[in-house]
N, C-alpha and C positions, 0 to 999 in steps of 0.2 A: 504493500500500500504506500508506494512512494508518491510524494506530492508532484503534481503535474505543472508544467510551466504555463504562464499566462499567454493567451493567444491574441484575440482581437477585441477592439473596443466596439460595443454594440449600442451605446447611447452616450450623449454628451450634452452638457448645459453650461453655457458661459454666464458668469455673473460677476460684475464689478471687477473685471480684469482677471478673474479666476475661473476655474471650471471644475466640474466633476464628471467622471465617466465610469461606466461599468466595464470591468475587465473580466471576460469570460474565460473559464478554464475549458480545456478540451471537453467535448461533449461525450461524457460517459455516464454510467448510472451513478446516481447520488445516494449517499447513505440516508439523508434526511430530506424531507420536502422543503425545509427552510434554508437549503443551500442556495436559494435564489438571491439576487442582489438585495442588499439592504436599502430601504427607501431613504431618499435624501429630503430633508425638510429644511427650507431656508426661512429664517425669520429676521426681522430687524425692527428697531424703533426704541421707544421709551420702555421702561420696565413693564408697565401694564400692556403696552402694544406688543412687546416681545412675547409675553405670556399668552395674550389672547390669540395671537396668530398661531402659536404653538398648540394651544388647546383646540382651536378650530380645525387645524390641519390634521390633528390626531384624534378628533372627536369620536371616531369609531372604536379606537383602541383604549383610550383613557378610562372610560366608564368600566370597561372589562377589567383593566388593571386594578381599578379601585375595588370592585366587587371581589376579585380574586384575593387581593391583599387583606381586605376585611375578613373574608371567610377563612383564609389561611391562618391569620394571626389568632382569631378567636378559637379556631379548632386546635391549633398547636399549643397556644398558651393556656387554654381552658379558663378564660377569664370573661368578664362582662364587657360589653361594648362601652359602657359608661366609664369603665376604668381607663380604657385607652383614650377616650375623648378627653378625659382630664389630663392625660399626658400631652395631648396635642396642643393644648393652650400653652404649655411650657415650651414645647418645641417650636411653636410659632414665634415666641419671643426670642428664643436662641437663634433662630434663622435670621430674624430681623437684626439682632445684635451683631451677627457676622457681617451683614451689609443690609442697610435699610431698604434698598431697592428690591431685594428678594421677596419681601412681603407683597409689594405691589404686583410683582411678576406672578406670584402664586395666585393672586386674585384674578389676574388676567387669564391664566391657564384654566382656572375653575369656570370663569364666565365663558371662555371659548369652547370648552368641552361640555358645558352644562352639567357640572357636578358641583358639590359644595366646596367651600374653601377648606374645611376640615379634611375632606377627602384628599386634597392635594398636599396638605401638611402630612397626612398619613403616609402617602407614597414617599415623601422625602425624608421621613423619620423612621420608617418601619425597621430599618437595619439596627438603629439604636434601641428601638423598643424590644427587638429580639434579644439583644445583648442584655438589656436591663431585666427583662421579665422571664427569660428562659434559662434553662440549665445548659450544660456543656453540649448536649446533643444538637442544639440548634446551630452551633458555631462550627461544628466539624465540616460542614458543607461549604464553608467560605474558603475558596481555593485560589486558583489563578497562577500563571507563570509569566515572568517578565525578564527582559534583558535590555541593556543598552551597550552600544559600541561606538567608538569614535577614533579619530586620529589614525594610527597605524593599523587599527583593527578593521577599518572599513576600506572600501575600494578607492574612495577619493577623499577620505579624511572627514567627511561630514558625519554628523551624529545620526545613528539609526537605532530606533527603539522598537521592540516588539512586546506585545501583551496579549495573552490568551485569557478570556473570561470563561471560567469554568463553574459548573454548578448544575442545578436542575434545569431541565429544558424550559420550563415555564418560570418566569415570564420573559426570560432573556432571549427567547427565540423571536420575540416581537419587538426588537429594537428598531429605532430609526437613527439615521445619521443627521444630527441637528447642526446646522450651519447658521450661527447666530451673530448678528451685528448689532450690539447694544448701543444705546446712546451714550453710555458711560463705560469706560474700560476698553478692552481689546475684543476684536472679533475672535470668536472661538469656534471650534468644532468638537463634537462629542458624540460617540455612539451611545444612545440613551434609551432607557425605558420611557415611553411617552408619559408625560406628567412629572417627570423628575426635573429638578434644576440642574443637576450634574451627575456624573458617573465616573467610573474609575479608569477611563482613558480620556484625556482632554488636552487640547493643544490650542495655541493662539497665534495671531498674526505678528507677534513679537519674536517668534521662534522659540517658544518655551512649551514644554510638554510635561505632564504628570500622569503616571499610571500607578495602579495600586493593587495590592493583594491582601487577603486575609492573613493575620499574624497569629500563629499557634491556635489555641482554642479560646482566644480572648484574654483579657486581663483577669487578675484574681477577682473573685466575685465581690469582695469587700471594697474594691477600688472603683467598681463601675458606678457611674452616676449619669444623670441627665445632662446633656451638653449640646453643643452645636452638632447637628447630624453629619455623619461622615460624608454623604453625597454633597452637602452644602460646602464642606471644606474643599472638596475637589472643584466645585463650581467657582469658589472664590479664587483658587489657584489659576484656573483657566481664564477667568475674566480680568483679573487685576494684577497678576504677577508676570514679570518678564525675564527672570533669570533664576538660576538655582539658588544662589545665596539668599535672595529675598524670599524664595519659597521656603527654605529651611527656617528663616527667621519667623515667617508667618506660622509655620507648624509648631514652633517653640512657644508662641504666644496664644494660639487659638485655644478656646475652652473645649478640650476633648475629654470625653468620659469613657471611651471604649478603646479598641486597639486596631492597628492596621499598619501596613508597610507601604511606603511611597517610593517610587523611583522617578527622579526628576532629571531633566536634561534641557540644555539650551543651545542656541546656535553658535555660541562661542566655544563649544566643546566641553562645557562643564557638565558633570553628572554626580549624583549622590543618591544613596539609599537612606531613607529615614524610617526607623522603627518607632512607632508612636504608641504609647500606653498612657493611661490617665495621669500617672505621676512621673513618667520617665520618657525621655526622648533620646534615641541613640542614632547618631549620624555616621554613616559609613561612606567615606570618601575613597576614591580609587588611589592606589599607590602610583608614584610617578611612572613606573614601568608598565602599569596596567593599561589596557585599551578596551576593557569591557567590565560590566557589572551584571550580575544575575541574581534573581531571587524567586523563591516559590512561597512557602507558607511557614517556614520555621525561622526562628531568630538566628541571625548570622553571627552574633556576638554574645558573650556570656553576661554582659553587664545588665541587660534588660530581662534576662530569663527569670530572675527572681520575682518579677512583677507580672508574670504571665502563667496561664494554665497551659502547660506544655503538651504537645502531641507525642504519641509513642514514637520512639526512635529505634529502628527505622520505620517509616510509614510512607505514604504516597508522596508527601512533600519532599522527603529526602531522596527518593528515587527520581522524581521529576527534576530535582535540582541537579543531580548527577547527569541525567540524560541531556538536560538543557546545556550545561557547561560543555559536555562532549560535543554537541552539535555546534556550539559557538566556536570552540577551539579548532574544529575541522574547517571552519570557514574564515578564521581570522586572517585579515589582510585583503580579503575579497568580499567582505560583507557589503551588500547593497540591498535595495528593497526586495529583489527577487530572492536573494540568499536568506534574508530575514523571514520571508514567507516560508521558505523551506525549513529554517530553524524552528519556527513555531509549529511546523507540521511534522516534526520528527516523531518517529514511532520506535525509537530505541528505548527498551525497557530495562533500566538498570537493575530491577529486582531479579531478573533472570539472565541478564547479560546478553540479550538478543536484539538484533536489528529487526525491523519490520514485524514488530510484536505489539500492535496497538492494544492499549489497555488503560485502566485508570491510573497507571503509574507512568504514563508517557506524557510529555508536554502537550501533544495533541491527544486529548483524553477521550477514550472510547469505552465508556462504562456500559454501553449496550451489550458488550460481550459478557458482562456480569449480571445481565437481566435488570439493569437499572436505566431509567429514563433520565440519564444525566451524562455529563461530559463537557467538552468545549462547546460553548454556546455562541461565542463570537471571538474572532481574532483580529488584531490590528497591528499594522506596521507604520511607523512614523519616520519620515525622512526629513531631517532638519538641515536645509541647505543655507547658503549665504543670502539668497534673495527671496526664497519662498520655502514653504513647508508643504509636504505632501503626506496625506494620510490615506492608507489603504485599509479597507475594512471588509471582513467576510463574515457572514452568518454561518453558524454551525461549525463543523470541524474544518480547519483550514486546508486539510489535505485534499478535499473534494469541492471546495467552495467556489462561488463566484465572488470576485473582489471588486469593490467600488473604490475608485481613486478620486480624492478631492484635493485640488491644488489651491493653496492659499498664499497669495503674494503678501509680503510683509508691509505693514503700515510704513509708508515712506518717512514719516516724521519720527517714528519710533515712540511716539507719545500716546498715552491713553486718551480716548475721547472723554469729553466732559471736564478736562483739566482747566 
């Protein structure tokens, strides 16, 4: 099951000097029906206008996401709806504290999709509600694999980032690629669950990118608290940050009550991994001789482990990490967007030491072979050049997917809107 090379462009749309197009793989049988191209949704304007356009263009999907989220949380947590509604008031305030424009935007999404404001707050805070109200079993499904390479590691020196979104097929099989031009901040692009403000791959017109993974089984239960929702943190990074150093500074200051890992990269060739827990932040910077960083779901340093509920060792995260590093090293010096797609599609399973062995232990995760409706839901590759950024996104497993390419020219002034 080796990944196939990209062939032809089947559609293209030009927008503000930029464009997106669908890159089709060779026509063969697909593993999943959602290996079709991810829909592209373009929005622009004031916070309310941005949200209303988002809601209106995704009005068929957002109400379904809302009902699925309510049903899933109430069933899984075995609690009353009124308990979660009380939580939503607090999370709405925390989202507004992160940036006041986000509240107006959620109001716009709600109006555009014809759902309630609380419903949109729920979508944006459900990951934090799971951390706070559930036990360890809810957090073992938070997975993903990521890498970044630059300088001598890539074909022409530019930064290349890859990120696989792993987990249950619902609702991440229904993502859209949101291309947003806000009246304040930077134009950004993010593969997103309709109704969300942000998600765990986001990049902007300054040449900055952030991707994220689950970290161990979360923080120690005594440390978990209500805070700025994780997806709001990613959104802030994508809209208002333009370099790795400022991204790290923001993560050090933001009110965070759960845990996660961030991989940050910018057009100047800077990169860092940030392990974030409620009371601890651990920044992993590359050594001078390094030309790549990689992460899955376990802590890469010992300093933060005392504040985390650790996964079994070895487990899927450790095997995927070994497999991912093997694929990166095999391509060092020649990594470009196509090589990155192949790296994210690797089926080397370190648990058995075999190539072409797709499973839950490979970066391109295939849990269907274990009778589970889960695996890699979405893959992304980000190419950060000197003058523009390109994001390639595929739904389902990247080994068989159709990729959409979105080109984003940098803001000529390098300044945020609304300054």
